[in-house]
C-alpha angles and dihedrals in degrees: 000000000000107000091187093065092040087063094046111130093021093126092041093067116096094247092154091061095046124082136216133176093298102039126261115039092214089116093060098087092056090046095052093047089050090050090055095043132104092243102099094194093048090048091051092051090046093053093050091050092047091055089050094046107039102023103029110175088333098314125126128202143187090277089054092064092047091048094051098082094051092043090053089049092051092050094046090049089058100251108141088328101176092045094049090045089055090051091049093047093049087050091051093045093051120108093174103094129174125189094352136094116269110273094001093124094049093049088050089056092045090053087060096055092109087067097039103042095068086061090072085075095047114139086236116083093208092056091048092048093048093045092053089052092045101048094045091059090061087078086218093138096172093061107026102041096060091049089049093050090051090051091048089062093050107032116105106165107099102225093043092045088051090052092049091054091049089051092052091048090049092057098033114017094184091050091048091051089051092053091045090052093069094056120112136179091278089070117095117268094248092054093049090049088052088049092055091054092043090055093047090048090055090049090240118170115273101239133187091256090054088049092052090045091055093048091049090056097058126150089048099180095097087053098058120121114234086209096058105062093168089066095040086130100047096188092050090046092053090048090051093048093051093047089047091064091069094217124131098230093051091046090054089047090052092052092046091056091051092046090051093049095048092050093049117122091225116088095214090055093049087050089057092045089055090056092047090049091051090052092047090051090054095050104036130053092206096049101085094057093038095051104035095093091050091050087051091051090053093057093097099146145003095277093053092049092051089049094054097037095093091051093049090047091054093049089055118185092358084073093055095114086064096047091102090067090060099046100076092049096039091054097049123117096344092182095054135067107262120165096192092050092046091053093048090050094047086056096043095055086058097043100040114354093185095048113127134179135226119255097247103028109131125207093275104181107177108204120241092343090062136245123315118266120238113263115260117261101017122162099250128208124199114250109236114243107230121216091246094050091045093051089048095050094047091052095047093050124190128329118310118267119287119284117258098244 
C-alpha cells in the first residue's frame, strides 16, 4: 500500500486550530511522518507522544478524530501495525471526550474499517489479535461483527482466538455466549477464559460446567488480556461479576471460587484467591464472615500472612477468627525494625486488640489446613506495640466502610 498517498492532505488539515492534550495540534503531522518513517527510535518516540497527545490518559480530543484517517492508513500500510491498531482501538473505546463531539472519534475509526478489517487476516497473530480488539470497539456492529464471526471460524492461535471471541461478545453478548457454549476442555485456556467472560457478559446462568472450567483455569494470571485492564485479575473479575448479579446462587458460586483458590496448594493460586477475597469483601456484606476461615487456611507461611494482613486489618473484629495467624509474626523481635512484624501488629490491633501470644509459641503455619491454634491455658504475655506499628494502625483507622451488598 502506498504510504505517500495515504498521507496526502496531511498538511492541508487545520492542525494549528485543533487541540489535543497539550494545546495546539500543529505537531501532529511531523509525529505521523516520524511514526511511518524508517528511523525506529524516532518512530518509538512519535508513538509515545501521540499516545500522550491524542489519547491522554484515556481522553480523546478534536485532533484525535482528525488523526484517525492517517493512523489507519499507516497501520494498513504495515508500519507499526499492531501498535497503531492499539492506539486506534483505545481511541474508539474512549468515552472521555474533550473539545470534540460525542462519539466523533469512534465514528472516525469506524469509517476506516475497510482499511482495518483486512488486518484480521494478517499473517502475524499479534496483529490479528489487536485488530479484533480494535474493530470491536467501533460499535459498528453491522460491519465489524460479520468479519469477527468469519475470523472465529478460521482463527487457531489461542490469544488471537480469545480476542476474537471477546470482540464478538462486545458487539453481540448473546452471540458471544452462544459461541462460548460450544467450547470444551480441548480448547486453549485463553479461549476458555474468554468464554467465561462472554457468558457472564450475556448474563448466562452460572452452571456447574462453568464452575469447573473456571477452577481448571487457575492460576488465571497468564490468561489476562493486556487490553482489558478492568479484568486484570481474572478470578477477582469473575467473582465481582457473579456478586454483581445480586442473586443467592451466584453469590454462593462466587464464594466457592474464592474458597477453592484460597485452599489451593499452589502459592500463585492462593495469591489470586486473596485478591478475589479482597474484592468480594468490598462488594458483599456477608463476604467477610463467610471467607475469614478460608483466609485463615491460606496463611501457610510468613509471606502469605503479610500479604493478607492489610485485608484482615480492614475487616477489623470480623476477622477475629484469623487473629492467631498474626500473633507469631506480630510478636517477633519487638526491639528491632521489622516491617513484616509491624504490618502484622498493625492488623492485629484492629482485629483483636487484646490478643496475646505464648512465650515460646513459634510461627506454626499449617499448610492448607491452616495454622496451629495456641494451646489452651497458656501463660500469655502482652505483645509490645512498637511506635511504628502504633502510627500505622492509627493512620489506617478502623475497618473500611461497610460493603454495599
